N, C-alpha and C positions, 0 to 999 in steps of 0.2 A: 695613655691607654689612648688607642687611634680610634677615631670615629667610628668606625663600621664595628667594633668590640665592644662600643659603649652603646651603640644601638641595639646589637646585638644581647647585650645583658638588660637594658630596660626591657626587651619583646619577653624575654625570658622572665624577668620579673611581673611583666604585666599577667603573661599567660599562668601564673602561679598565683596571681590573686583572682583572677578569673575562676582557675580552678578551685582554689581554698572558696570563694561566693558559693560557687556551683554547687561544693560538697555539701555545705549547709541543707542551700538550698532541694539537692538529691535527698538529703538525710529527711527535711520534712514530706517529700514528694513519698521518698519511702512507706514511710509512717503514714500516708496518707493511704496509701496504693493497698498496702497490707491490712491494717486494721480498717480501712473503708470495704476493702473487698468481703473479709471477715463478716462484719455489723452490718453490708448489702444483703449479702447473702442472706443472714440470719433475719432480717427484715422481708428479704424476698418469699421465703419460703415462708415464713409465719401469716404474710398477707398472701400467698398463692398468688397465681397470674392476675386472674383478675385485677384484685383489690391494687397487685405491687402494678399494675398497667396505668389504672386509673391514676395514681400516684404521681407517676411520670408523664403524665400527659400534664399533670398539674405543674409540674418542676416547669415542664418544657414551656409552658408558657409566661412561669415566672422568670425563667431564665430570658427569652425574646425580650422582657420588658427591662430588666436587668442590663442586657447587653444596649438599650438605646441611652441608658442613664449613664455609663459610663464615657460615653461620648469621644472613648479613642483619645481620653490623655497622657494616658501614664507613659507612653512612649515620648509624647511630644515634653512632657515636663522633665521626662529623665534629660532629655536631649537638650532643654534652655539651663536644663543648670548643671552639665556637665560644659555647657558654652559659656556660662553665666551665673557660677558659685555665689557672687556678691550678690545678686539679683534674687536669692532661694524665698525673701520672705513674701515678694511682690509674686513672684511664680507660683509659690506653693497658696495664698491667699487666694489669688485669682481661681487657678485651676481646682478649690473646695468652694468657691463661689458658684462656678459653672457647675461643678456636682451637683452640689444641692438643689439650684435651680433647673436641670435636667430629671433628676430625680422626683421632685413634686410632678412634672408636666406627667413625663414618663409613666409615672405610679396611677395617678388620676385615668388616665387615657387608658392604661390597660386593663383595668379594674372595670370601666366601663365597659368594652369591647365586649371582653368576657361575661360580662352579666348579661350583655343583649344576646351574645350566641347560646348562653347557657339557659337553652329552655327546657323542660319548666321544673327540674328539679335542683338547680341551684348548688347541687353538690360540690360540679367544678370549680364555681365561681368562691364558692369560701374556701377552697381548699389552697385557689392562685391566694385568693389575699392574705392567708396566713403567711404562705411562703414569700409573698412580697413583701411581708413586714420588715423581709432582711435590710431591704434598699437604702432607708435611712442610714444605716450602721457602716454601710459600702462606701460613704462618702470618704472616710477616712484611709481610701487607697492611695489619697496624693500621697501619702507618708510611706506606703509601700514604695511609689516612686521613688522618694525622697531615697531611701535605704539602697534603693536600685540605683542611684546616681552615685551614692559612697560606695557600690560593691560590697553592703553591710549585708551578706546574705544570712547573717546568725539571724540578725535579730527579727528580719521576715518566718526563717524557719520556725525560731523558739514561739513567737506570738500565735502564728496560724497554725503551729503543731499542737500547741495547749487547745488555743479553740477549738480546734478538730475534735480533739479526745473528747472533751466535756461535750460535745453536741453526737460525741458518737455514742459517751454514756447517756446521754439522756437518751437517745435512740431503742438502746439496750432494754433500759427502763419501761420506755413504750412496749415493748414487747412484752417483758416480763408480766406488767400488770392489765395487758391485754386493749391497750390505747387503742379509743376509736383510730381512723384515718385521720382526721383532721390535728390531732397532736405529732404525726409522725410529720407531717407540712412543716411544721415548727422547726424542726431542726436546723435547715438556714439560717432559718433567724437565730438561735442559740447562739450557732458557730461565728456569726458575722458579728453580733452583738459582743463576745470576747474577745474576738480578733482587733475589734474596735479598740477597746478598753487597753489590752496591754499593747499595743502598736503605740497608741497616744503616747501611754505614759512614759514604754523604752525610749520614741524618740525626744520626749521633751526631756528627758532625765541624761541624755546624752551632752556633754558639753559641747559639742558641735554643732548643735540643731540650733537653726534656725528663727529665732523670737519675736514676735512683732508682726505675727504675718498680715497681709494687708490687701484690699484689692486694689489692680492699679488695673485701672477703666481702659487705658491705653492698649493694655495686653492683651482684655476679653476680645476683643475681634482679631488681631493674630492668633491667638490659642483656637481658638475655634474653627478658623479656615485652616492651621495648619492639622488640626485634629479633627476637624470634619469628615473628609475623606477618609481617614482610616476608621473614626466611630460607627459610620457608615458598613462601613467596610466590615469594622465587626460585629454589626447587628448583623449584616449578611452569612456572615460566617458563622453566628450562631444558630441564624434560622437555618443554614442548611443543617447543619448537628441534629436540630431539630423537627424538622419539618418531616422527617421519616415516622417519629414519633406521632406525631400530627394525625400526619396524611394514610397513616395506617391507622389510626384511631378511628378515621373520620371515614375510609373506606371500607374495613374490614371490623372493624369493633374493639373494643378494649381489650377483649382473651389472649390473640396474637402481641399484643403491646407488651404485655407482660415478659415472654419469650424472650421478645426482641429486645428489649428493657436489659433483661441480664446478660445475652452479648455482648451486647454494646458497652454493658458496665466493664464487662472483661477487656473487650479491645479496645476502648480510650481510657484504661487504666494509667496508661503512658505516656497521653497526648500532652500532660503541662509538663512531659521535660523537653523538649523542644523549646518551648515558650520558656523555661527556667535555662536554657543552655543560650537561648535567644537575647533575655534578660541579662543574665552576665555578657555577652559578648558587645551589646549595643554600646555602652560606653568605651569599651576598646575600640570598636568600627567605626565610631564614630569621630574619636579623635584621629584615625589612621586615614578614612577617606579625607577630613578636612587637610592633611599634611601632607600622605604619603599613597597615591590611589594606587599603586603598582600593588602596594603590599597591602593595601585594604582588598583587594578581587583575591588575594591570596588565601587571606585570612578569611576572608566570606565563603571560600571555596572549600578550607578544610573544615569551619564551622557546618557546611552544609555535607560533607564527607561524615562527620560523625555523627550526625543524625540521621542521617540514610542509613549508615551501616547499624546501628541501631534498630531503627523501624524493620530492617530484613529479619536481623536474627529474633526480633520479637515477633513478627508474622509466622515466620518458621518454625517457632515453638509455638505458637498456637494452633498450625495446622496440626501438628503431629498430635496435640495433646488436646485440643476441642472437646472431642466427645468426652473421655475420660473426666473430665476437667469438671464440665458441667451436670454430667451424673453424680459426682462426686459431692460437689457442692450447693447444688441446687435439688438436687434430686429428680426422681421419675418426670414429675410435670412439668419441667420445664426443658424435656430431652429434644425440644424442637430449636432450644438456643443452638443445640451444637454446631451444625451445621450453617448458621446461618454468622456464628462467629468464625468459621473456616475462609468466609469469605471478607465478612467485613475487615476482619482483622487487618489485613492488608492496605486498608486505607490510611494505614498510619504512617506510610513509607512518604503516602504524597503529602497527608496534611504535614508532617516534621517539615518536607522541602518548603510546603508554603508557608509554615509558618517562618521562618527563617526569611524569605522571599522577601516579604512583608517590613523586616524590620530592615532590610537592605535597600527598599524603598525609598523607605520613611526618611532614614540617613539620606539619602541621592536626592531627596524634596519632591517623590514621584509617589508621592500619597493620591491623585486624582486615579492616576493606573490601579493602584489596589482596590480603589471602589468597583470599577468598570471589571476588573479581571473576579471579583468577590460576588459583582452582579449577573456576569455570566455564569457564575459556577452556580449559582443560585436559582440564576434559568434551568440550567441545564438537569440539576438534582432535583426538580420539582414537574420537570417533563418526563424524566424517568419513572422519577416515583408514581405519576399518573400512570403512564405504560404498563409499569411493570408489577405495581403493588396489583392490581385486582384480580392477573392470573396468580399470580405466586405470593404472594402474602407477605409474609418476616422476608421472604429471603428477594423477593424482589428490590424490599426497601433496602437489604445490605449491596443487591446487583446496583440500584441506583446509585449511591452514597460512595461506590468504590469509581462507578462511572464517572463520577462528576467532579471528584477529587484529584481521579488520574488524567483527565481534560483539563483541571486547572493547572495543574503544573507540567502540562506536557504540550498540550494543543493552543490554548488563550492565549497564554503569553509569547505567540508569535505573530498576535496582531496589531504589537506595539515594539516600536524601534526600541524603548528603553528597556523592555523586557524580551527582548525574542534570544538574549544570551543565555536566559532560567532554562529552558529545557534541554540544552548543551552539558549544564551546570549539573543538573538533574540526572543526566545519562551518565555521566564523570562519576558523581558522588556514587555510585554504584557499583564501585569497580574497587572492590575487596582491598587491591595493591594501594589505593589510596586511604584506604580507611588504616593501616599497616604503617603508611607515612606517618599520617599524623601520632599516630601511637609513638613510635620512636622518635619524633621530636621530643 
């Protein structure tokens, strides 16, 4: 059999493995989107815009702290496991130790900062403390990275799907019994705890599990060095996504945050899709980058085309159906969410591109540039929020978010030589012909 034919067969086999891995993760995401939207709508209708807005402000604070604790290690762990599978016990043990330390430090600092700012009621402080109790259970995300490196999407999907269903059931129970807001804040804790138990059991029950995890001190500094810029970048991205709620609440008040959060919940429902695609493609792209750079670039453009195509389709559907969907799902008290959704949903096109671009830059060893791009995006978003929220409220926050992410995809990359090709990739990925070519493969 000729070498080119063997290469094509390997490529197709790899693509099928990636597709199967993505299918499981897409299934879990579909469950999360459908069940999460249904439960979120029930909770929003039960709480009303004001209380729902307060709860979302608490979630935003806890999410920011959690973004610090992640340290950006996921992609680095996947990369190292693909390149050095024999060193899995040291890689996973070292990553776990770093996550535990980061969680303890970030959690303590986060609670202290919120307590200082939350005067005099302390209601938000307690909501944040409860929500942040999920962080200790999330350190087992290193097992998630181990599954990703082996393209074992089924294990991830099953574990996280079951955990999500348990958490969703708890939220419905809280609605039924008229529970206080503090119990609603505990939903992330329940989900993280169940997911941690299931994923840990599934990993160590598998024959190929790396046992004897250990901390390799020689790996700690290199892992932090590689993951540090990505971790900071991840925090900056989360800050971009959460700053709108925090600034809207601070500049206008909690009432518009409820309607805005409802629109964002619908708009961001598919944001995990590009993350899943990027996670599934990362092992293959890493191998191709090390062996065949031309094919690597070709596959990267194909992944970008898929993500952009999905983003445009979702955005068009959102524009056409925003008003009837909001009124049907949330009711008249949340009617202000419809125009916000029509604007905010276009952000997903740019978010998807930046998500895949970040994966590519990590593979290429340009993590420092990722951090600078994210810092520029956050600075732009904060400035736009400051200018647009006072006169336009929730709509101003949506316009600020869209403008910041569009700049992140099309303008900021022009500042660095290593990223100047990506705006062209972005524009090329919006060509519908490219979408059909990828599907034809």
